[in-house]
N, C-alpha and C positions, 0 to 999 in steps of 0.2 A: 504495499499498500504504498515525487520525485523533486525534486527540487524547483522550482523554479517558482512556481513560485518565488524562488529565486530566479526568477528571471526566465530560465530556460528546462526547467525541471520538466517538463512534461517531453520536450524535444528528447534531451538525453535518457528521458525513460524509456522511452521508444526506443531510440539507438541503443541503449543498454539488452532491450529485448532481443534485438538481430544478434546485436555483436558479443556478447557474452555466451552466445551460444555456439560462437565460432571457434571458442578457445578450444587448443589441443589438448588439456589438460584431463588426465586420468583421471576414474572415480575411485573413492574411498574404499580400502579396502577393509573387509571385515573378516576375522581372523576365525580361521576354520578349528571347528568346538576341539580336534584334537591336538592342534598345535597348542595352545593355550598358553600364549606368552605370557611373561611374569609382569603383571600391573599393579602387584602389592605397593611399590613407592607411591604410585597417586592416589590409591585410597587409603594411604594411612598418615595424608596429611592433612593439616590443619588451617583451619584459615585466621588470619590475623585479619581480626577489622579495625576500622579505624574513620575519623570523619571524612566525609570525603571534601575533594579538591573541588576549588571554583567557588568562586562569589554566587552567592543567593541560593547555596545548595542550603536544602533542608540541613537545621541544626544537628534533628536528630537521625539522620540518613547516615548508616554506617558503609563503608567501600572495603572491597578485600579484593580477592583473587584465589583462582586456583589453576593449577596448572595439570596439563591434560596431554596426553600424546600424542602428536603430528598425525600420527600412524597405529591406529590399534594391533594392526597387524606387525608392526616393526616399533616397541615403544623404545627402542634406542635411537631410531634415527631423526628424532626433535621434537622439541614441545612447545606448547603454546600456552600461553599465560590468557586464563577469562575472566573478563571485568566481572563482579558482582557486588550486589546494592541489596541493603536490608534497613526496615524499621523493625525493631524488637518490639516484642509482645509487653503491653502494657504490665500484665500479671506475670504468675508463673506461666512459662512459655512448656506446651506439650513439644517442642519440636517446632518446623517450618513448613512453610505452602509456597511453593514456586511458582513463577509467573512467571509466562511470555506473552508478548505484547502481539506478536504476530508479522508480517512483511510477506514474504519470508525478507529477512534483510534488517527487520527494526532492533535498535540499540534498545535493550531495557533497562539500564540504570537511568539514562536521564528522562526514560520514561514514566519510570517511578517517582524521580524527584519533581516533574511535575503533577503527575495525577494521582500520587501517595494519598490523600482524604478520600477517595476512594475505596480505599480499600482499609481505612482505618478497623471496621468492624471487624476483620481479621483480626487484628493484635489484640482482641478478646484472648486470644488460646493461641495465636502463632506468631512466631516471627516471620514477616512477610519481607521474601528475598526473590533477586529476578537478576539477571543477568544479561550479558552482552554475548549473545553468539558467536563462535568461531569464524573469522571472518568479517563481522561485525562489530562497527564502532570503535571500542577501546580494548577488544581481542581481536588482536593483527589483520584489520580491517581492508578487504581488496578493493582495486580500484583499474580502471582503464586509462590512469591519466588523464591531464589537457589536451585540449584537442580534439574532444568526441562531437562536439557542437557542428564539426563540420561536413560531419557524416549525410548524406543526403539519404532517402528514406523513412526520415523519422515520423512520417505521418502513417506510414502501411507498411508493411514486410520490404518488399521489392515494387519496382516500376515494370507491368506488367509487360512493357514494351520489349524491356531485354533486361529479363530478374538475373541469366547468368551473370550479365556485366554487374549488378547489384551485390550479387554472391561473391563475386571476387573482391570489389573492394571492401565490403566485411570480412574476408579472409584477411586482409591485409591489415584493416583496424584490429583482427584479432592478435594479431602478432604484440601489439601494444599491450593490451589489454593482460598479456601473460608476462609481459616485461616487469609490470604496476605491479602485480598482485603479489610477488612473493611465492612461499614454499607453500603456503596454506590453501591455494585453489586446488590443488588436484585432491583435496582432503575435506572440503565444501561438501555439505548435504545434510539430509534430518537422521539418516542413518548414524554417522559421528555424531552430530549435534545429542542424538539422543543417548550416544553413550556416556557423553559428556556430562547430561544431566544427572547419571548415577554414581560419576564421581563427585558432583555435586552433594548429591544426595549422604555419599558417606561421607564426605567432610563437612557437611553442616552436621552431624552426629545422629541421623534418622536411618531407622530400620526398614521406614518405608518412604514412598514418595507423595507427599501430599501435592497437587498440580492443579493451576488455574489457568489453563491456555485460551486463548483468542484468535478466532481467522485460524492462519498457520498454524499459531501455536495449538489449532487441536489436532492437527497433522501430526505434530511432534509427539504430542500428548500420548497418540493412539500407537505412533512408533514406538515407544518407549516402552507400553503396556504391552507388545509384542515381542520385544526382546527381554523385558526383564519383569513378566507376569508375577513372580514371586515378591516383587519389591513395589507393587503399585499399590497406593495408600488409596484418599478419596482423591479421584480425578474430576474436574469438572472442566466441560470443552463447551465453549464458546461462539457461536459462528463458526458452525461444524464444517470443514472443507471434505474435500469428494477425496478418496481410496483408489477413484478405479478410472477418472475421464481422463483422457490426454491431456494436452493443456493448448489444443485446437478447440476441443470441446469446451475445456471450461474457458478461454475466453468468447465462446459465443453465448454461455451460459451466462458473463459477465457483462456484455453489451443487452442481453434482454434484462436483465436484471437492471441494470441502470436505467436503460427508456423507462419502463414501469416507472421508476422513481421519477425521473423527471416527466413526465408523466403526469402523476402523482403530483409534483409540485408546480406545475401549470396550472392544473385543473384550479390550486391552494391559489396560485397568484393571479388567476383570471378573476377570482372575485374580489380581488382587490383596485380600487379605483389607482392605485400607486404603479400596477404591473405595467413595466415598459411594451410588454405586448399586446395591450388592452384588453378587453374583459370576454373573447373569443378565445380558446381553451384547444381548438383546433388551428383557428390561425394563428394561435400563439406556437404551437410544434413548427410551424410551417414557417414562423421566423426566427425560430433560432439554428434550422439546417440551414434558411440564405446566410445567417451572421456566419457562421462555422465556415461553409464556402467561401464568402467573400474574404474573411480573414486567410483564408488556405491560399484565393487568389491573390489578394494584394494585403501582405502583412504589413503589421504597422512594427515601425520601429521604435526600438527602444533606448536604453542605455549601450553605450561602443557601437550603436549600428546593428546590435541584434533583431530578426525580427520577432514578434509575435503573432503567430499561426492561430489557424482554427482549430489546429489540433493541439496545440498550449490552451487556448479559453474551454476544449471539451475536458482536459485535463482538469483545470480550475473548476468547474462544475462537477464533475466528480467527486471532485472533495467535500462539498458542500451538499451532496447525495448520502451521503455517510451515513446521516444524522439529521434529523425534521427537524433539530434545534438549528440548523442552520440556514433554513429557508428563508428568512427574514435577511438575515446578511446576504446572502444571494440575490434576490430579489434589487436589494438597494446598490448591489455589485453590477449588475446587467445594466439597471437602470443611469448609472453613471456612463457605463459601455457606451449603449443605446443613443441614450440622450445629450452628453458631453463628450463620447469620443473618450472619457477618461479610465485606462487600464488601473490606476490602480487597486481598486475595489476586487478586481476577478484575482487579480495577483496575488492579494494577499491572503487570498481564501482558506491556505492550508495553514495559517498560523491564529486566524479567530478566536480570541475567547483566552488565551493561552498565557499566562504572564510566566516567561522562561528565563531560567537562571541564566547569569551573565555566562557568554561563552556557549550559548544552544542557539541553533536555529530549526525549523520544524521541514520535516522532507515528508512529502506524502502522507501526511497527516500525523507522523509520528516524530519524535523528537530528537535531534540530533545534536553530538559536542562539533561546537566549528571546526573545532583542530581533526577531524575527520576527515578524509576526502573527500567533495561534495556530492560523489556520483557513488560514494560507496551502498548507498539503498538499494538503486536501482541494479547497481552491480551484482550486490549480494543476493537479489531476489532471483535475478535469472540464472544466478550459477547454483544457486540452489534447487529452484525446479528443474533446470537441467540433471541435475547429481538425481535427483529423484523421478526421473522419466526417461522408460526405455527406449521411447517412441523415434524415432530419424529418419525424418522425409529424408529423401535424394534429392539433387538438384533438379533429376528428371519430373521427378514427382510432383514437386515445389512447381516448376513451369507448366506442369500440365495442369496441376490442379488451382492455380492461385486465380485464375477468373472467375471459379465456380466459387471458391471458397470468399473470394472479394463480395460480389453477390449475395451471398447466405448472409454474411456478417451485415451488409448495409440495408437485408431486409429484418433482420433480428433487431435493429437499431439505426436509423439515418444518422443519427448523431453520434454513436459511441464504436459503431461498428468499423470504422474505416481505424481509429484509436487502438482497438481492442486486436484488429485481425495481426497484429506486428508479432502474436503468440505463435501463429502457425510457422515462423521462422526461428523460434526462440532458440529450437537447439541444433540447427542446422551445422553440420560439421563439427560437433561433438563426438566423445566415442559416447557409447549406448552406456544413459543413468540405470540405475537399480532396479531390480522388478520386485524386490522384496515387499516393497510396499503394497504392490498390484497384487504378488502373491501368497504374502504369508502372514498382513496386518489385515485377520478375517478369526472368527471362531474364538475370541479370546477366553479362559477360565480366570476368575478371581476376582478382585475386590468389584463395588458395584462403580459405575462412571456414569456422570451426569450431562447428556447433552443436551443444549439451549440452541434451541433454532427460531429465527425469526420471520416471520412470514412476510414481512417487505423489506426482507434483506436484499440491495443491490448487491454483493459479492458473494455471499456465499447463500445460495436458495435454498428456501427451507428442506427441499427434497435429497438435498445433500446431508442432511439432518437424519433423514429416515433412513435413508440407504444405508448410510455409517451404523447407523444404531444397530442396521440387519443385518450387516459385514460382522461388527462386533459380537453379536450373538448376546448373551445374556446380561452380561455387565450392562448394558448400555440401557439405561432411561430417560425417554425424550420428555421433555418438556418445552412446551408448544407458545412462542411468543406472538401473538396475535398485533404485536405494533410493526413501527417502523424504522427503518436506519440499519447499519452493519453492527452486529451483536445487541446484546440485551443487558449486560451485568452494569453497564453504566447510566443507561436512559432509562431502566424499568424498576420500579421500587420492589415489585413483586418479585422479578428477577434477580434483582442483588439480595434479596433476603430468604430466596429459596436456594441462592446457590451459596450465599454464608452458612445459611443453617447445616447445608451438606457437610460442608467441609470443618466447620465448627465443630458438630453434636452426629455427625451422620445418619442425618434425617434426610432420607430421599423422598422425592413426592413420587406419587405415583403414574407409572408410566403413561404419556398422553397428557397428561394433566397441563391445563395451559393458564396465561396472564392474560387480561385484557390487553387491548390496546393502549390505553390510559393509565398502564402501569400497574391496575388492581389485580385482584384473584379474580 
């Protein structure tokens, strides 16, 4: 979930989608059961907690780190230090609950620093802990370096008129990504990240992992449960990711979900006399499409001569559609653009309402340290997704299918289809990703898990919650959030209370129970 909203966020994100796919890096090695490399030194470490560095960081937030092997199959081949942060339990602690905020590519430490108030209820029994996953934030961040903004094809995966030339250009850029990312890049991915979480569990002194994951964090939690079924404590997954759909299908689902969210917003906007598109919702939809097309044909020059395109606008709109609480802000930003030609509102959307600690910025709705490469989130997003996905369409297949796919995506969403189509190329040129998630993360046994699905979620459709619960089997209980927006914990009082009750006291709602759109039972 990409900066520019620091001027070139969306462009860079779309570029990274195609670019990181072309890295020639290998996949994480998962040690065979009979090899049993000696990992004891990693499991015997203790975390040295201290005050977090940086101005405006919460005084009661503590930071630390754990050391993990670069390659779990060869623990002597190098190590990584992973950044952690925690709020201590207010009374006697029964252990820790580990948080992952999603992405993939989201850094947990700055996100907890900004949004910690949402989790204070959990400190009634737990230390609330989060981390920057490998390759992310201050945990050996990967990057493609400067100059990625000049790559064409940022608004779509390839030029249909000459897709092979575009692929060749992207392959050249892939070499730059490899140079800038360091040794961690071949070992990025959810398989190794979940193994890192088990090292954290032990270093925190917990016999079992209690966990709350959002969006991509639900995939990470499910993979952990499959790899360490005997170590799962209480696990809550909010905004449940798919475990089976290829990236091209995920992109299509995202386009459809964002289009529905946009139409809901425009229905709401049209009832307000201040709506910049008037009071006819159908006409408003047509005007948004025309506005995007206009900016793609004739971008507005911003700082240092950089263009702000229609696809940049699409990315900005998508930020505000993640939560209904930003609809008024989106309406105002679009009014500034349509009526005054003022881009400042849409360019600020990703940072609205956040009082950031000094030295931090917002990237794709998630908080990131300023001293981390600006492209770290999109770089990690694509690298992790490709490591998790075994599909590798050939250049011939891409050339053959691109026209049909573009039509399919644009039918799903005339606004977001082109923007999301970049996922088709995401992993072109990379070695095959792991098939562990599709093949092994199913039919789990062990502790119960609470899965929260939101009916109006534009990023992780409700059907993914139901499908994932079915795959995971009897441990999974579904909680139906009949609201809007991506995930429910931060916006629904009912969801928040039920999740906290489960994590703190083991109280599970009945499977299929629901929370109303207003946050009530």
